[in-house]
PDB file of N, CA, C, O and CB in Angstrom:
ATOM      1  N   UNK A   1       3.383  -2.671   1.943  1.00  0.00           N
ATOM      2  CA  UNK A   1       4.311  -3.532   2.644  1.00  0.00           C
ATOM      3  C   UNK A   1       4.404  -4.862   1.914  1.00  0.00           C
ATOM      4  O   UNK A   1       3.496  -5.256   1.181  1.00  0.00           O
ATOM      5  CB  UNK A   1       3.878  -3.735   4.108  1.00  0.00           C
ATOM      6  N   UNK A   2       5.507  -5.536   2.128  1.00  0.00           N
ATOM      7  CA  UNK A   2       5.703  -6.831   1.513  1.00  0.00           C
ATOM      8  C   UNK A   2       7.168  -7.095   1.263  1.00  0.00           C
ATOM      9  O   UNK A   2       8.039  -6.515   1.912  1.00  0.00           O
ATOM     10  CB  UNK A   2       4.929  -6.928   0.224  1.00  0.00           C
ATOM     11  N   UNK A   3       7.432  -7.978   0.315  1.00  0.00           N
ATOM     12  CA  UNK A   3       8.790  -8.385  -0.013  1.00  0.00           C
ATOM     13  C   UNK A   3       9.075  -8.049  -1.468  1.00  0.00           C
ATOM     14  O   UNK A   3       8.324  -8.454  -2.356  1.00  0.00           O
ATOM     15  CB  UNK A   3       8.997  -9.896   0.254  1.00  0.00           C
ATOM     16  N   UNK A   4      10.154  -7.311  -1.724  1.00  0.00           N
ATOM     17  CA  UNK A   4      10.610  -7.063  -3.093  1.00  0.00           C
ATOM     18  C   UNK A   4      11.092  -8.385  -3.688  1.00  0.00           C
ATOM     19  O   UNK A   4      11.215  -9.378  -2.972  1.00  0.00           O
ATOM     20  CB  UNK A   4      11.747  -5.981  -3.128  1.00  0.00           C
ATOM     21  N   UNK A   5      11.365  -8.401  -4.986  1.00  0.00           N
ATOM     22  CA  UNK A   5      11.832  -9.629  -5.650  1.00  0.00           C
ATOM     23  C   UNK A   5      13.092 -10.153  -4.966  1.00  0.00           C
ATOM     24  O   UNK A   5      14.044  -9.410  -4.724  1.00  0.00           O
ATOM     25  CB  UNK A   5      12.108  -9.370  -7.157  1.00  0.00           C
ATOM     26  N   UNK A   6      13.074 -11.440  -4.662  1.00  0.00           N
ATOM     27  CA  UNK A   6      14.206 -12.092  -4.010  1.00  0.00           C
ATOM     28  C   UNK A   6      14.248 -13.551  -4.471  1.00  0.00           C
ATOM     29  O   UNK A   6      13.215 -14.112  -4.839  1.00  0.00           O
ATOM     30  CB  UNK A   6      14.096 -11.994  -2.443  1.00  0.00           C
ATOM     31  N   UNK A   7      15.432 -14.169  -4.454  1.00  0.00           N
ATOM     32  CA  UNK A   7      15.579 -15.522  -4.991  1.00  0.00           C
ATOM     33  C   UNK A   7      15.287 -16.624  -3.967  1.00  0.00           C
ATOM     34  O   UNK A   7      15.385 -16.425  -2.757  1.00  0.00           O
ATOM     35  CB  UNK A   7      16.971 -15.699  -5.525  1.00  0.00           C
ATOM     36  N   UNK A   8      14.930 -17.779  -4.497  1.00  0.00           N
ATOM     37  CA  UNK A   8      14.805 -19.017  -3.727  1.00  0.00           C
ATOM     38  C   UNK A   8      15.351 -20.140  -4.592  1.00  0.00           C
ATOM     39  O   UNK A   8      15.349 -20.034  -5.819  1.00  0.00           O
ATOM     40  CB  UNK A   8      13.311 -19.297  -3.298  1.00  0.00           C
ATOM     41  N   UNK A   9      15.817 -21.206  -3.972  1.00  0.00           N
ATOM     42  CA  UNK A   9      16.286 -22.388  -4.712  1.00  0.00           C
ATOM     43  C   UNK A   9      16.055 -23.618  -3.841  1.00  0.00           C
ATOM     44  O   UNK A   9      16.297 -23.595  -2.634  1.00  0.00           O
ATOM     45  CB  UNK A   9      17.808 -22.255  -5.107  1.00  0.00           C
ATOM     46  N   UNK A  10      15.583 -24.686  -4.469  1.00  0.00           N
ATOM     47  CA  UNK A  10      15.346 -25.960  -3.787  1.00  0.00           C
ATOM     48  C   UNK A  10      14.408 -25.799  -2.592  1.00  0.00           C
ATOM     49  O   UNK A  10      14.716 -26.238  -1.484  1.00  0.00           O
ATOM     50  CB  UNK A  10      16.670 -26.563  -3.327  1.00  0.00           C
ATOM     51  N   UNK A  11      13.264 -25.168  -2.832  1.00  0.00           N
ATOM     52  CA  UNK A  11      12.279 -24.945  -1.764  1.00  0.00           C
ATOM     53  C   UNK A  11      10.871 -25.150  -2.300  1.00  0.00           C
ATOM     54  O   UNK A  11      10.620 -25.015  -3.498  1.00  0.00           O
ATOM     55  CB  UNK A  11      12.422 -23.525  -1.168  1.00  0.00           C
ATOM     56  N   UNK A  12       9.975 -25.472  -1.412  1.00  0.00           N
ATOM     57  CA  UNK A  12       8.538 -25.418  -1.660  1.00  0.00           C
ATOM     58  C   UNK A  12       8.021 -24.302  -0.768  1.00  0.00           C
ATOM     59  O   UNK A  12       8.246 -24.325   0.442  1.00  0.00           O
ATOM     60  CB  UNK A  12       7.811 -26.814  -1.365  1.00  0.00           C
ATOM     61  N   UNK A  13       7.340 -23.339  -1.337  1.00  0.00           N
ATOM     62  CA  UNK A  13       6.862 -22.176  -0.585  1.00  0.00           C
ATOM     63  C   UNK A  13       5.343 -22.188  -0.596  1.00  0.00           C
ATOM     64  O   UNK A  13       4.730 -22.246  -1.661  1.00  0.00           O
ATOM     65  CB  UNK A  13       7.414 -20.839  -1.184  1.00  0.00           C
ATOM     66  N   UNK A  14       4.733 -22.135   0.577  1.00  0.00           N
ATOM     67  CA  UNK A  14       3.279 -22.107   0.700  1.00  0.00           C
ATOM     68  C   UNK A  14       2.882 -20.776   1.310  1.00  0.00           C
ATOM     69  O   UNK A  14       3.411 -20.373   2.346  1.00  0.00           O
ATOM     70  CB  UNK A  14       2.754 -23.299   1.560  1.00  0.00           C
ATOM     71  N   UNK A  15       1.945 -20.097   0.659  1.00  0.00           N
ATOM     72  CA  UNK A  15       1.411 -18.833   1.153  1.00  0.00           C
ATOM     73  C   UNK A  15      -0.072 -19.014   1.399  1.00  0.00           C
ATOM     74  O   UNK A  15      -0.800 -19.481   0.523  1.00  0.00           O
ATOM     75  CB  UNK A  15       1.675 -17.667   0.151  1.00  0.00           C
ATOM     76  N   UNK A  16      -0.521 -18.648   2.586  1.00  0.00           N
ATOM     77  CA  UNK A  16      -1.933 -18.748   2.948  1.00  0.00           C
ATOM     78  C   UNK A  16      -2.336 -17.388   3.513  1.00  0.00           C
ATOM     79  O   UNK A  16      -1.793 -16.949   4.527  1.00  0.00           O
ATOM     80  CB  UNK A  16      -2.196 -19.920   3.992  1.00  0.00           C
ATOM     81  N   UNK A  17      -3.278 -16.730   2.864  1.00  0.00           N
ATOM     82  CA  UNK A  17      -3.710 -15.393   3.266  1.00  0.00           C
ATOM     83  C   UNK A  17      -4.861 -15.507   4.265  1.00  0.00           C
ATOM     84  O   UNK A  17      -5.857 -16.183   4.004  1.00  0.00           O
ATOM     85  CB  UNK A  17      -4.137 -14.552   2.029  1.00  0.00           C
ATOM     86  N   UNK A  18      -4.714 -14.843   5.404  1.00  0.00           N
ATOM     87  CA  UNK A  18      -5.749 -14.845   6.441  1.00  0.00           C
ATOM     88  C   UNK A  18      -6.639 -13.608   6.365  1.00  0.00           C
ATOM     89  O   UNK A  18      -7.832 -13.678   6.660  1.00  0.00           O
ATOM     90  CB  UNK A  18      -5.109 -14.932   7.817  1.00  0.00           C
ATOM     91  N   UNK A  19      -6.052 -12.465   5.966  1.00  0.00           N
ATOM     92  CA  UNK A  19      -6.803 -11.213   5.961  1.00  0.00           C
ATOM     93  C   UNK A  19      -6.226 -10.309   4.872  1.00  0.00           C
ATOM     94  O   UNK A  19      -5.013 -10.304   4.663  1.00  0.00           O
ATOM     95  CB  UNK A  19      -6.750 -10.512   7.363  1.00  0.00           C
ATOM     96  N   UNK A  20      -7.058  -9.558   4.185  1.00  0.00           N
ATOM     97  CA  UNK A  20      -6.583  -8.690   3.114  1.00  0.00           C
ATOM     98  C   UNK A  20      -6.324  -9.493   1.850  1.00  0.00           C
ATOM     99  O   UNK A  20      -6.914 -10.555   1.654  1.00  0.00           O
ATOM    100  CB  UNK A  20      -5.313  -7.950   3.542  1.00  0.00           C
ATOM    101  N   UNK A  21      -5.454  -8.996   1.005  1.00  0.00           N
ATOM    102  CA  UNK A  21      -5.081  -9.725  -0.206  1.00  0.00           C
ATOM    103  C   UNK A  21      -3.620  -9.438  -0.532  1.00  0.00           C
ATOM    104  O   UNK A  21      -3.068  -8.415  -0.127  1.00  0.00           O
ATOM    105  CB  UNK A  21      -6.001  -9.335  -1.400  1.00  0.00           C
ATOM    106  N   UNK A  22      -3.009 -10.352  -1.265  1.00  0.00           N
ATOM    107  CA  UNK A  22      -1.581 -10.328  -1.526  1.00  0.00           C
ATOM    108  C   UNK A  22      -1.344 -10.467  -3.033  1.00  0.00           C
ATOM    109  O   UNK A  22      -1.924 -11.340  -3.679  1.00  0.00           O
ATOM    110  CB  UNK A  22      -0.854 -11.458  -0.741  1.00  0.00           C
ATOM    111  N   UNK A  23      -0.490  -9.602  -3.586  1.00  0.00           N
ATOM    112  CA  UNK A  23      -0.134  -9.675  -5.003  1.00  0.00           C
ATOM    113  C   UNK A  23       1.172 -10.447  -5.137  1.00  0.00           C
ATOM    114  O   UNK A  23       2.173 -10.098  -4.512  1.00  0.00           O
ATOM    115  CB  UNK A  23      -0.006  -8.249  -5.630  1.00  0.00           C
ATOM    116  N   UNK A  24       1.159 -11.490  -5.950  1.00  0.00           N
ATOM    117  CA  UNK A  24       2.339 -12.335  -6.196  1.00  0.00           C
ATOM    118  C   UNK A  24       2.819 -12.110  -7.618  1.00  0.00           C
ATOM    119  O   UNK A  24       2.017 -12.081  -8.551  1.00  0.00           O
ATOM    120  CB  UNK A  24       2.017 -13.845  -5.959  1.00  0.00           C
ATOM    121  N   UNK A  25       4.143 -11.950  -7.789  1.00  0.00           N
ATOM    122  CA  UNK A  25       4.776 -11.902  -9.109  1.00  0.00           C
ATOM    123  C   UNK A  25       6.057 -12.722  -9.035  1.00  0.00           C
ATOM    124  O   UNK A  25       6.750 -12.719  -8.017  1.00  0.00           O
ATOM    125  CB  UNK A  25       5.072 -10.419  -9.560  1.00  0.00           C
ATOM    126  N   UNK A  26       6.370 -13.433 -10.138  1.00  0.00           N
ATOM    127  CA  UNK A  26       7.624 -14.193 -10.125  1.00  0.00           C
ATOM    128  C   UNK A  26       8.350 -14.094 -11.458  1.00  0.00           C
ATOM    129  O   UNK A  26       7.803 -13.607 -12.447  1.00  0.00           O
ATOM    130  CB  UNK A  26       7.353 -15.658  -9.791  1.00  0.00           C
ATOM    131  N   UNK A  27       9.591 -14.565 -11.464  1.00  0.00           N
ATOM    132  CA  UNK A  27      10.448 -14.458 -12.634  1.00  0.00           C
ATOM    133  C   UNK A  27      10.041 -15.403 -13.764  1.00  0.00           C
ATOM    134  O   UNK A  27      10.626 -15.354 -14.846  1.00  0.00           O
ATOM    135  CB  UNK A  27      11.870 -14.728 -12.241  1.00  0.00           C
ATOM    136  N   UNK A  28       9.053 -16.254 -13.531  1.00  0.00           N
ATOM    137  CA  UNK A  28       8.514 -17.132 -14.573  1.00  0.00           C
ATOM    138  C   UNK A  28       7.416 -16.424 -15.363  1.00  0.00           C
ATOM    139  O   UNK A  28       6.880 -16.984 -16.320  1.00  0.00           O
ATOM    140  CB  UNK A  28       7.966 -18.432 -13.953  1.00  0.00           C
ATOM    141  N   UNK A  29       7.075 -15.181 -14.963  1.00  0.00           N
ATOM    142  CA  UNK A  29       6.032 -14.421 -15.639  1.00  0.00           C
ATOM    143  C   UNK A  29       4.652 -14.613 -15.043  1.00  0.00           C
ATOM    144  O   UNK A  29       3.668 -14.116 -15.591  1.00  0.00           O
ATOM    145  CB  UNK A  29       5.997 -14.793 -17.073  1.00  0.00           C
ATOM    146  N   UNK A  30       4.562 -15.326 -13.929  1.00  0.00           N
ATOM    147  CA  UNK A  30       3.274 -15.546 -13.271  1.00  0.00           C
ATOM    148  C   UNK A  30       2.965 -14.390 -12.329  1.00  0.00           C
ATOM    149  O   UNK A  30       3.864 -13.828 -11.703  1.00  0.00           O
ATOM    150  CB  UNK A  30       3.272 -16.886 -12.500  1.00  0.00           C
ATOM    151  N   UNK A  31       1.692 -14.043 -12.235  1.00  0.00           N
ATOM    152  CA  UNK A  31       1.255 -13.032 -11.269  1.00  0.00           C
ATOM    153  C   UNK A  31      -0.202 -13.295 -10.935  1.00  0.00           C
ATOM    154  O   UNK A  31      -0.932 -13.927 -11.699  1.00  0.00           O
ATOM    155  CB  UNK A  31       1.450 -11.581 -11.826  1.00  0.00           C
ATOM    156  N   UNK A  32      -0.605 -12.797  -9.778  1.00  0.00           N
ATOM    157  CA  UNK A  32      -1.990 -12.965  -9.373  1.00  0.00           C
ATOM    158  C   UNK A  32      -2.215 -12.398  -7.991  1.00  0.00           C
ATOM    159  O   UNK A  32      -1.275 -12.020  -7.291  1.00  0.00           O
ATOM    160  CB  UNK A  32      -2.385 -14.429  -9.411  1.00  0.00           C
ATOM    161  N   UNK A  33      -3.479 -12.346  -7.610  1.00  0.00           N
ATOM    162  CA  UNK A  33      -3.873 -11.843  -6.298  1.00  0.00           C
ATOM    163  C   UNK A  33      -4.419 -13.009  -5.489  1.00  0.00           C
ATOM    164  O   UNK A  33      -5.279 -13.752  -5.961  1.00  0.00           O
ATOM    165  CB  UNK A  33      -4.930 -10.695  -6.418  1.00  0.00           C
ATOM    166  N   UNK A  34      -3.918 -13.165  -4.276  1.00  0.00           N
ATOM    167  CA  UNK A  34      -4.348 -14.239  -3.384  1.00  0.00           C
ATOM    168  C   UNK A  34      -5.237 -13.607  -2.315  1.00  0.00           C
ATOM    169  O   UNK A  34      -4.830 -12.666  -1.634  1.00  0.00           O
ATOM    170  CB  UNK A  34      -3.113 -14.996  -2.739  1.00  0.00           C
ATOM    171  N   UNK A  35      -6.442 -14.127  -2.177  1.00  0.00           N
ATOM    172  CA  UNK A  35      -7.436 -13.592  -1.235  1.00  0.00           C
ATOM    173  C   UNK A  35      -7.565 -14.503  -0.014  1.00  0.00           C
ATOM    174  O   UNK A  35      -7.111 -15.647  -0.055  1.00  0.00           O
ATOM    175  CB  UNK A  35      -8.811 -13.430  -1.927  1.00  0.00           C
ATOM    176  N   UNK A  36      -8.175 -14.019   1.070  1.00  0.00           N
ATOM    177  CA  UNK A  36      -8.355 -14.856   2.264  1.00  0.00           C
ATOM    178  C   UNK A  36      -9.025 -16.187   1.931  1.00  0.00           C
ATOM    179  O   UNK A  36      -9.968 -16.252   1.142  1.00  0.00           O
ATOM    180  CB  UNK A  36      -9.185 -14.110   3.310  1.00  0.00           C
ATOM    181  N   UNK A  37      -8.515 -17.231   2.548  1.00  0.00           N
ATOM    182  CA  UNK A  37      -9.052 -18.567   2.337  1.00  0.00           C
ATOM    183  C   UNK A  37      -8.385 -19.312   1.189  1.00  0.00           C
ATOM    184  O   UNK A  37      -8.608 -20.510   1.018  1.00  0.00           O
ATOM    185  CB  UNK A  37     -10.519 -18.482   2.085  1.00  0.00           C
ATOM    186  N   UNK A  38      -7.569 -18.616   0.402  1.00  0.00           N
ATOM    187  CA  UNK A  38      -6.852 -19.266  -0.693  1.00  0.00           C
ATOM    188  C   UNK A  38      -5.422 -19.554  -0.268  1.00  0.00           C
ATOM    189  O   UNK A  38      -4.867 -18.857   0.582  1.00  0.00           O
ATOM    190  CB  UNK A  38      -6.873 -18.389  -1.967  1.00  0.00           C
ATOM    191  N   UNK A  39      -4.837 -20.569  -0.852  1.00  0.00           N
ATOM    192  CA  UNK A  39      -3.443 -20.906  -0.602  1.00  0.00           C
ATOM    193  C   UNK A  39      -2.720 -20.977  -1.938  1.00  0.00           C
ATOM    194  O   UNK A  39      -3.324 -21.280  -2.967  1.00  0.00           O
ATOM    195  CB  UNK A  39      -3.314 -22.251   0.179  1.00  0.00           C
ATOM    196  N   UNK A  40      -1.436 -20.697  -1.912  1.00  0.00           N
ATOM    197  CA  UNK A  40      -0.603 -20.790  -3.106  1.00  0.00           C
ATOM    198  C   UNK A  40       0.619 -21.644  -2.776  1.00  0.00           C
ATOM    199  O   UNK A  40       1.216 -21.501  -1.709  1.00  0.00           O
ATOM    200  CB  UNK A  40      -0.179 -19.372  -3.613  1.00  0.00           C
ATOM    201  N   UNK A  41       0.988 -22.537  -3.706  1.00  0.00           N
ATOM    202  CA  UNK A  41       2.205 -23.323  -3.553  1.00  0.00           C
ATOM    203  C   UNK A  41       3.112 -23.012  -4.722  1.00  0.00           C
ATOM    204  O   UNK A  41       2.689 -23.042  -5.877  1.00  0.00           O
ATOM    205  CB  UNK A  41       1.898 -24.848  -3.470  1.00  0.00           C
ATOM    206  N   UNK A  42       4.363 -22.711  -4.414  1.00  0.00           N
ATOM    207  CA  UNK A  42       5.338 -22.407  -5.449  1.00  0.00           C
ATOM    208  C   UNK A  42       6.540 -23.319  -5.278  1.00  0.00           C
ATOM    209  O   UNK A  42       7.121 -23.399  -4.195  1.00  0.00           O
ATOM    210  CB  UNK A  42       5.762 -20.919  -5.397  1.00  0.00           C
ATOM    211  N   UNK A  43       6.913 -24.011  -6.355  1.00  0.00           N
ATOM    212  CA  UNK A  43       8.107 -24.846  -6.349  1.00  0.00           C
ATOM    213  C   UNK A  43       9.275 -24.018  -6.873  1.00  0.00           C
ATOM    214  O   UNK A  43       9.175 -23.386  -7.926  1.00  0.00           O
ATOM    215  CB  UNK A  43       7.902 -26.137  -7.206  1.00  0.00           C
ATOM    216  N   UNK A  44      10.372 -24.023  -6.142  1.00  0.00           N
ATOM    217  CA  UNK A  44      11.555 -23.255  -6.541  1.00  0.00           C
ATOM    218  C   UNK A  44      12.747 -24.197  -6.644  1.00  0.00           C
ATOM    219  O   UNK A  44      13.821 -23.904  -6.118  1.00  0.00           O
ATOM    220  CB  UNK A  44      11.847 -22.104  -5.529  1.00  0.00           C
ATOM    221  N   UNK A  45      12.564 -25.311  -7.312  1.00  0.00           N
ATOM    222  CA  UNK A  45      13.622 -26.316  -7.402  1.00  0.00           C
ATOM    223  C   UNK A  45      14.810 -25.914  -8.244  1.00  0.00           C
ATOM    224  O   UNK A  45      15.933 -26.336  -7.968  1.00  0.00           O
ATOM    225  CB  UNK A  45      13.066 -27.562  -7.942  1.00  0.00           C
ATOM    226  N   UNK A  46      14.583 -25.095  -9.279  1.00  0.00           N
ATOM    227  CA  UNK A  46      15.685 -24.714 -10.160  1.00  0.00           C
ATOM    228  C   UNK A  46      16.068 -23.254 -10.006  1.00  0.00           C
ATOM    229  O   UNK A  46      16.867 -22.741 -10.789  1.00  0.00           O
ATOM    230  CB  UNK A  46      15.319 -24.992 -11.597  1.00  0.00           C
ATOM    231  N   UNK A  47      15.522 -22.587  -9.025  1.00  0.00           N
ATOM    232  CA  UNK A  47      15.815 -21.178  -8.806  1.00  0.00           C
ATOM    233  C   UNK A  47      14.723 -20.307  -9.390  1.00  0.00           C
ATOM    234  O   UNK A  47      14.329 -20.481 -10.543  1.00  0.00           O
ATOM    235  CB  UNK A  47      17.164 -20.808  -9.411  1.00  0.00           C
ATOM    236  N   UNK A  48      14.235 -19.375  -8.601  1.00  0.00           N
ATOM    237  CA  UNK A  48      13.176 -18.476  -9.032  1.00  0.00           C
ATOM    238  C   UNK A  48      13.262 -17.210  -8.185  1.00  0.00           C
ATOM    239  O   UNK A  48      13.742 -17.249  -7.052  1.00  0.00           O
ATOM    240  CB  UNK A  48      11.766 -19.152  -8.910  1.00  0.00           C
ATOM    241  N   UNK A  49      12.801 -16.105  -8.726  1.00  0.00           N
ATOM    242  CA  UNK A  49      12.667 -14.883  -7.932  1.00  0.00           C
ATOM    243  C   UNK A  49      11.192 -14.555  -7.857  1.00  0.00           C
ATOM    244  O   UNK A  49      10.457 -14.730  -8.829  1.00  0.00           O
ATOM    245  CB  UNK A  49      13.488 -13.689  -8.546  1.00  0.00           C
ATOM    246  N   UNK A  50      10.760 -14.077  -6.699  1.00  0.00           N
ATOM    247  CA  UNK A  50       9.355 -13.677  -6.579  1.00  0.00           C
ATOM    248  C   UNK A  50       9.225 -12.511  -5.618  1.00  0.00           C
ATOM    249  O   UNK A  50      10.102 -12.257  -4.793  1.00  0.00           O
ATOM    250  CB  UNK A  50       8.486 -14.857  -6.107  1.00  0.00           C
ATOM    251  N   UNK A  51       8.100 -11.805  -5.745  1.00  0.00           N
ATOM    252  CA  UNK A  51       7.773 -10.739  -4.797  1.00  0.00           C
ATOM    253  C   UNK A  51       6.343 -10.960  -4.334  1.00  0.00           C
ATOM    254  O   UNK A  51       5.512 -11.478  -5.079  1.00  0.00           O
ATOM    255  CB  UNK A  51       7.950  -9.312  -5.438  1.00  0.00           C
ATOM    256  N   UNK A  52       6.068 -10.569  -3.119  1.00  0.00           N
ATOM    257  CA  UNK A  52       4.725 -10.625  -2.550  1.00  0.00           C
ATOM    258  C   UNK A  52       4.496  -9.323  -1.808  1.00  0.00           C
ATOM    259  O   UNK A  52       5.279  -8.942  -0.938  1.00  0.00           O
ATOM    260  CB  UNK A  52       4.542 -11.865  -1.602  1.00  0.00           C
ATOM    261  N   UNK A  53       3.406  -8.639  -2.162  1.00  0.00           N
ATOM    262  CA  UNK A  53       3.098  -7.349  -1.549  1.00  0.00           C
ATOM    263  C   UNK A  53       1.615  -7.265  -1.251  1.00  0.00           C
ATOM    264  O   UNK A  53       0.799  -7.914  -1.904  1.00  0.00           O
ATOM    265  CB  UNK A  53       3.530  -6.186  -2.462  1.00  0.00           C
ATOM    266  N   UNK A  54       1.273  -6.456  -0.254  1.00  0.00           N
ATOM    267  CA  UNK A  54      -0.127  -6.206   0.036  1.00  0.00           C
ATOM    268  C   UNK A  54      -0.789  -5.584  -1.192  1.00  0.00           C
ATOM    269  O   UNK A  54      -0.198  -4.727  -1.848  1.00  0.00           O
ATOM    270  CB  UNK A  54      -0.280  -5.289   1.275  1.00  0.00           C
ATOM    271  N   UNK A  55      -2.003  -6.006  -1.501  1.00  0.00           N
ATOM    272  CA  UNK A  55      -2.759  -5.448  -2.613  1.00  0.00           C
ATOM    273  C   UNK A  55      -3.296  -4.087  -2.177  1.00  0.00           C
ATOM    274  O   UNK A  55      -3.905  -3.958  -1.115  1.00  0.00           O
ATOM    275  CB  UNK A  55      -3.921  -6.406  -3.055  1.00  0.00           C
ATOM    276  N   UNK A  56      -3.063  -3.079  -3.010  1.00  0.00           N
ATOM    277  CA  UNK A  56      -3.528  -1.736  -2.591  1.00  0.00           C
ATOM    278  C   UNK A  56      -4.771  -1.298  -3.280  1.00  0.00           C
ATOM    279  O   UNK A  56      -5.264  -0.199  -3.023  1.00  0.00           O
ATOM    280  CB  UNK A  56      -2.474  -0.722  -2.835  1.00  0.00           C
TER     281      UNK A  56
END
């Protein structure tokens, strides 16, 4: 489950994982796994696409 790649523009996006883990990928070539207790901030001021899915 999660979100397929989708665009954002002129936003600050904060992701905070409470349980499980989440895989993040974006059109800037960044990727990683976010675990409980960690937070991620993504700036989408010039337009970006990203996906977030449960880590399997």
